[in-house]
C-alpha positions as a Markdown table, in Angstrom:
| # | Residue | x | y | z |
|---|---|---|---|---|
| 1 | Met | 0.0 | 0.0 | 0.0 |
| 2 | Glu | 2.8 | 2.4 | 0.9 |
| 3 | Arg | 4.7 | 1.6 | -2.3 |
| 4 | Glu | 1.6 | 2.5 | -4.3 |
| 5 | Lys | 1.3 | 5.8 | -2.5 |
| 6 | Glu | 5.0 | 6.5 | -3.1 |
| 7 | Ala | 4.7 | 5.7 | -6.8 |
| 8 | Gln | 1.7 | 8.0 | -7.1 |
| 9 | Leu | 3.5 | 10.8 | -5.3 |
| 10 | Arg | 6.6 | 10.3 | -7.6 |
| 11 | Glu | 4.3 | 10.5 | -10.6 |
| 12 | Lys | 2.6 | 13.6 | -9.3 |
| 13 | Arg | 6.0 | 15.1 | -8.6 |
| 14 | Gly | 7.2 | 14.4 | -12.1 |
| 15 | Asp | 4.1 | 16.0 | -13.5 |
| 16 | Leu | 4.6 | 19.1 | -11.3 |
| 17 | Glu | 8.2 | 19.4 | -12.4 |
| 18 | Ile | 7.2 | 19.2 | -16.1 |
| 19 | Ser | 4.5 | 21.8 | -15.5 |
| 20 | Asn | 7.0 | 24.0 | -13.6 |
| 21 | Arg | 9.5 | 23.8 | -16.5 |
| 22 | Ser | 6.7 | 24.7 | -19.0 |
| 23 | Met | 5.7 | 27.7 | -16.9 |
| 24 | Leu | 9.3 | 28.9 | -16.6 |
| 25 | Thr | 9.6 | 28.6 | -20.4 |
| 26 | Ile | 6.5 | 30.7 | -20.9 |
| 27 | Leu | 7.7 | 33.2 | -18.4 |
| 28 | Lys | 11.0 | 33.6 | -20.2 |
| 29 | Arg | 9.2 | 34.1 | -23.5 |
| 30 | Asp | 6.9 | 36.7 | -21.9 |
| 31 | Glu | 9.9 | 38.6 | -20.4 |
| 32 | His | 11.6 | 38.6 | -23.8 |
| 33 | Phe | 8.5 | 39.8 | -25.6 |
| 34 | Thr | 7.9 | 42.5 | -22.9 |
| 35 | Met | 11.5 | 43.7 | -23.4 |
| 36 | Gln | 11.0 | 43.8 | -27.2 |
| 37 | Val | 7.8 | 45.8 | -26.9 |
| 38 | Gly | 9.5 | 48.2 | -24.5 |
| 39 | Val | 12.3 | 48.8 | -26.9 |
| 40 | Ala | 10.2 | 49.1 | -30.0 |
| 41 | Pro | 9.1 | 52.7 | -29.6 |
| 42 | Ser | 12.7 | 54.0 | -29.6 |
| 43 | Phe | 13.2 | 52.3 | -32.9 |
| 44 | Phe | 10.1 | 53.9 | -34.4 |
| 45 | Gln | 11.1 | 57.3 | -33.1 |
| 46 | Arg | 14.5 | 57.2 | -34.8 |
| 47 | Glu | 13.3 | 56.6 | -38.4 |
| 48 | Pro | 9.5 | 56.3 | -38.4 |
| 49 | Gly | 9.2 | 56.5 | -42.2 |
| 50 | Arg | 11.6 | 53.6 | -42.7 |
| 51 | Tyr | 9.7 | 51.3 | -40.4 |
| 52 | Leu | 6.2 | 52.3 | -41.6 |
| 53 | Asn | 7.3 | 51.5 | -45.2 |
| 54 | Lys | 8.5 | 48.0 | -44.0 |
| 55 | Leu | 5.2 | 47.5 | -42.2 |
| 56 | Ser | 3.2 | 48.4 | -45.2 |
| 57 | Asp | 5.3 | 46.1 | -47.4 |
| 58 | Ile | 4.6 | 43.2 | -45.0 |
| 59 | Ser | 0.9 | 43.9 | -44.9 |
| 60 | Gln | 0.7 | 44.0 | -48.7 |
| 61 | Lys | 2.3 | 40.5 | -48.9 |
């Protein structure tokens, strides 16, 4: 009975570790995306015409 309980707990622990790694991956992606969004306005302010032209080219494709 105790061995079954230990096996169940090990399985749950493994599932939790996988979930934890997945959440950490998502968090890292979110932090990277947030950083990119924070930096984007400075790029647009430098040469707005250049970037607007590129965006319009992309939207036309």
